[in-house]
C-alpha positions in Angstrom: 0.0 0.0 0.0 1.0 3.6 -0.5 2.5 5.1 2.7 1.9 8.7 3.4 4.2 11.1 5.4 2.1 13.0 7.9 3.0 16.5 7.0 -0.1 18.5 8.0 -0.9 21.8 6.3 -2.6 22.9 9.5 -3.0 21.8 13.1 -5.9 19.5 12.1 -4.5 18.0 8.9 -6.6 17.4 5.8 -5.7 13.8 4.7 -5.6 15.0 1.1 -2.9 17.5 2.1 -0.5 14.9 3.6 2.6 14.4 1.6 3.1 11.0 0.0 6.3 9.3 0.8 7.8 8.4 -2.6 7.7 4.6 -3.4 11.2 3.8 -4.6 10.9 0.0 -4.7 11.7 -1.8 -7.9 8.7 -3.9 -8.7 10.0 -5.5 -11.9 10.4 -8.7 -9.9 6.7 -9.3 -10.5 7.6 -10.5 -14.0 9.6 -13.4 -12.5 7.6 -14.6 -9.5 4.1 -14.3 -8.0 3.2 -11.3 -5.9 2.8 -12.6 -2.3 0.3 -9.8 -1.5 -2.2 -9.9 -4.4 -1.3 -13.4 -5.6 -0.9 -12.4 -9.3 1.6 -14.5 -11.2 2.2 -12.3 -14.3 4.4 -15.0 -16.0 1.4 -17.3 -16.3 -0.9 -14.8 -17.9 -1.8 -15.2 -21.6 -1.0 -11.7 -23.0 -4.2 -11.9 -25.0 -6.2 -12.0 -21.7 -4.8 -8.7 -20.5 -7.5 -6.5 -22.1 -10.2 -8.6 -20.5 -8.4 -8.5 -17.1 -8.2 -4.8 -17.3 -11.8 -4.4 -18.2 -12.9 -6.6 -15.4 -10.7 -4.6 -13.0 -12.3 -1.4 -14.1 -15.7 -2.8 -13.5 -14.7 -3.9 -10.0 -13.4 -0.3 -9.2 -16.9 1.0 -10.0 -18.3 -1.2 -7.2 -15.5 -0.1 -4.8 -16.1 3.6 -5.5 -19.9 3.2 -5.0 -19.2 2.2 -1.3 -20.1 4.8 1.3 -16.6 4.6 2.7 -14.8 5.1 -0.6 -13.3 8.4 0.7 -12.2 6.9 4.0 -8.6 5.9 4.8 -8.3 2.8 6.8 -5.6 4.6 8.7 -3.8 7.9 8.4 -0.9 6.5 6.3 -2.9 4.4 3.8 -4.7 5.7 0.8 -8.5 5.5 0.6 -10.2 3.5 -2.1 -10.8 6.8 -3.9 -7.1 7.7 -3.9 -6.1 4.3 -5.2 -8.7 4.5 -8.0 -7.5 7.9 -9.1 -4.0 6.5 -9.2 -5.1 3.5 -11.3 -7.0 5.9 -13.7 -3.8 7.9 -14.2 -1.6 4.7 -14.6 -3.9 3.7 -17.4 -3.4 7.0 -19.1 0.3 7.0 -18.7 0.7 3.5 -19.9 -1.5 4.3 -23.0 1.1 7.0 -23.8 4.0 4.7 -23.2 2.5 1.9 -25.3 2.0 4.4 -28.2 5.7 5.4 -27.9 6.8 1.8 -28.0 4.8 1.1 -31.1 5.7 4.2 -33.0 9.3 4.8 -32.0 12.4 2.6 -31.9 13.3 1.8 -28.3 12.0 5.0 -26.7 12.7 6.3 -23.2 9.5 7.1 -21.4 9.1 10.6 -20.0 9.3 10.4 -16.2 6.0 10.4 -14.3 6.1 11.3 -10.6 3.1 9.5 -9.4 3.4 10.7 -5.8 3.6 14.3 -6.8 0.6 13.9 -9.1 -1.4 12.4 -6.2 -0.7 15.5 -4.1 -1.0 18.1 -6.8 -4.2 16.7 -8.2 -5.6 16.2 -4.7 -6.8 12.6 -5.2 -8.5 12.6 -1.9 -10.8 15.4 -2.9 -11.9 14.1 -6.2 -15.5 12.9 -6.9 -15.8 9.1 -6.7 -18.5 9.0 -9.5 -16.3 11.0 -11.8 -13.2 9.0 -11.0 -15.1 5.7 -11.7 -16.2 7.1 -15.1 -12.8 8.3 -15.9 -11.1 5.1 -14.8 -13.4 3.0 -16.9 -12.8 5.2 -20.0 -9.0 5.2 -19.5 -9.0 1.4 -18.9 -11.1 0.8 -22.0 -8.8 2.9 -24.1 -5.7 1.0 -23.0 -7.4 -2.4 -23.3 -8.3 -1.6 -26.9 -4.8 -0.5 -27.6 -3.5 -3.9 -26.2 -6.0 -5.8 -28.4 -4.4 -4.1 -31.5 -0.9 -5.3 -30.7 0.1 -8.2 -33.1 3.0 -10.3 -34.1 6.5 -8.8 -33.7 5.0 -5.7 -32.1 5.1 -7.6 -28.8 8.9 -7.6 -29.1 9.3 -3.9 -29.5 11.2 -2.2 -26.6 11.1 0.7 -24.3 13.0 2.0 -21.3 11.7 3.6 -18.1 13.4 6.7 -16.6 15.1 4.5 -14.0 16.7 2.3 -16.7 14.3 -0.6 -16.5 13.8 -2.2 -20.0 10.6 -3.7 -21.3 9.3 -5.4 -24.4 5.6 -4.7 -25.1 4.9 -8.2 -23.8 6.7 -7.6 -20.4 5.3 -4.1 -20.3 1.8 -5.4 -20.5 2.4 -8.0 -17.9 4.1 -5.6 -15.6 1.3 -3.1 -16.1 -1.6 -5.4 -15.3 -0.2 -6.2 -11.9 -0.6 -2.5 -10.9 -4.5 -2.2 -11.1 -5.0 -5.7 -9.7 -2.6 -5.1 -6.8 -4.2 -1.8 -5.9 -7.7 -3.2 -6.1 -6.5 -5.8 -3.6 -5.2 -2.9 -1.5 -8.4 -1.0 -1.7 -10.5 -4.0 -0.8 -8.7 -4.1 2.6 -5.2 -5.4 2.4 -3.0 -4.0 5.2 0.5 -4.6 3.9 2.6 -1.3 3.8 3.7 -1.6 0.1 2.9 0.0 -3.2 3.9 -0.3 -6.8 6.3 1.7 -8.8 5.2 2.7 -12.3 
């Protein structure tokens, strides 16, 4: 789960104003072994199933965001379901851009995305759950459609993240799908103090 640094803007802090402690972990290991928290084994996934997994995940988020406690943090240092969902929406958008780069450029380097800064600057905690659910569904559908369009040798095209991690479109897709699945697990009530690095 995302961990937050308690840096109040006032004596009675607004949870949305707390600064997120950057997640500096390297999560590329999920390509090699199952995640012990959410249980996903990305190496066993058929890449043709990834669009369906993403669509099912987006549908599950709609249910989570309809809960009356969607805005509530389980504790002061863990994101609320709403904050996780806003993050997943933005991950889908960023990965759509990265996939486009990989398919249209030779071995591109992705522009850096500071996910933690985005969460603070865009005030995830204050966003509207209904709007986030709609936007997440749209972003997930757009990316799912892009994945269905990948064929043949396109799965072998390469890209590099700002920290130097290298991906093919195949490993990129498998690495990506862990993120929304893991965070749905987080939002559903997992208590482990870890997150994912995109």
